[in-house]
N, C-alpha and C positions, 0 to 999 in steps of 0.2 A: 506677395507673392509664395509665403510658407502654406497659407490656405491653398492653393491652386498645386502646390505640390504634394500635400497629403491628400487632397481630392486625386490627384493622378492614383496616384501610393494605393489607395484605398480601391480604386477600381481595378487597379492589376492582382489585385491580393485577393480578390473579388471570384470565388472559386468558377462561376459560372462563365464568366469573361474569360479567364484563366485555362477550363476546359475547350470554349469555341477558338481563343489564340494554338492551343496545342494540337487541336484539328485541323484549323486553316494552315496553319506550320506542314505537319506532316504530307498534306496535302499539296504546297506550293513546292517545298523544298526537296519532299518527294519523289514531282515532277522531273526539279530538277535536278537531281540526283541518278534520276533513271536516263536523260538524256546523254549526262558523263558516262553513265556504268555501256549504254550505246557505243559512245563515243571509243571507251576503253578496249569494248567487242573489236571494235572496224580497226585500230592501230595494232594492238594484242593478235588478231586474225593476218594483219597486212605486216608484223612481224615475223611470223613463225612462216607463211608463205614466203619472204625474200630469205630467211633462212634455209628453210628449207630446200628453197629454187639452186641453191651454191652449191648445192651435195645429190640433190635427186632431181632429174629433168620434170617430173611430173610434178602436179600439184598434190597438196596434203589432202586427205580427205574430207571434207564439210561436216562431216557428222564427228568424226572424231576430235575436230576443233572446237566444236562446239563442246563438246562433252568435256575438252581441255579449261575452256572457260567457265563453265559452270562448276569444274572441280575449285578452280581458284578462286571463284566467290562464295564457293562454301570454306573455303580457308580465310580469305577475310571476314565474311561475318564470323566465323567461330572468334577470332581475335575481337572482333568488333563487342562481339554481345559478351564476352566473357572478360571485358575491360571499365572500368570504373565510370563510365560516360554516363550522364544523365539517360534518365529514363527517356525522354521527346528526342535525343539525338539517334537514341538504337531503335526507337519507333521510326525515325525517319529512316533510316540506313534498311530497317526491315520491307520498305520497297523494294529493295534491290533483290534480294533472293529469292522473294515473293513472284518478282517481276521473271526474272529470270528463269527459274521453276514452272512457271506455270509459260513462259513461251517455248520451253525449250518441250514441255507437254503437247504444246500444241504443234510446233514443229515436229517433231520426230510420229505427230498422229494425224497428221493434217488429211490424209486418204481417210482415217477411219474418226467423222467427226463423234460417234456417238462414244467412242473410245473415248476420246482427249478427250470432251465433255465431262464423260465418267471421271475419270483418271484426276483428273483437274478437282472435279467437286469433290472427291476422295482425299486427295491433299488437301485441301481446305478445311476439311471437315479433322485430320488427321493434327493439324496444325492448331484447329479451335481447341483439340481435345488437349494435346499439352500447352496450350495455352491454360486451359482452366484447372487441367492435373495439377499446372505450376504456379497457380494462382499469380497472374501476370496482373498491369495494371492494365487499363483498360483501354488505353491508348494501342494498345500490340493488338486487340481485339479488331478497333477502328482502324489498323491500317490492315490489317487480314482484311475487314469484309469493303474497304476502302480500294484493294488492291484484285482481288476478288471479281469483283464486279465492273473492273475498268480493264481486265482482263479478256472478262466474259465477251463485254465491248469492241474489244480486238475483235475477237473470233469472229462474236456476230456481222461482224461489219467488212470481217473480212479486211483488214489492215494487214499490210505486212510491214514486217518490222526490218 
């Protein structure tokens, strides 16, 4: 029994296994977190629309609603990245602000695909440069690449969020 436990601990302590498990965790839990984020966006916008409709008969501007949601995600992100959470948890969470920014770029520049892709690529390179300059762990680079390609596929396949 003790040998089996030692072998199991040895596998988990193996750097390659930890790297693979970290990459899978970012992809799996990041996907779950993205779904929760889009549900949060739906509830946020429903709540704001309901509250505003009590005072104004018109619906609030959808662009303004989305910008306010981006600001909320930005504020939450600031607290998450300043916290003492482990790097893997921050990398998993990083899927949220990246997806929100990429989706926002796509939504606002939808009529101009070249501008949308160009600004998305520019944003990705800015984040990449920041990660490089601040010497962040590899898992942040992985998250950026994963989300960049995922959101590029969303844009190319015409998926509506």
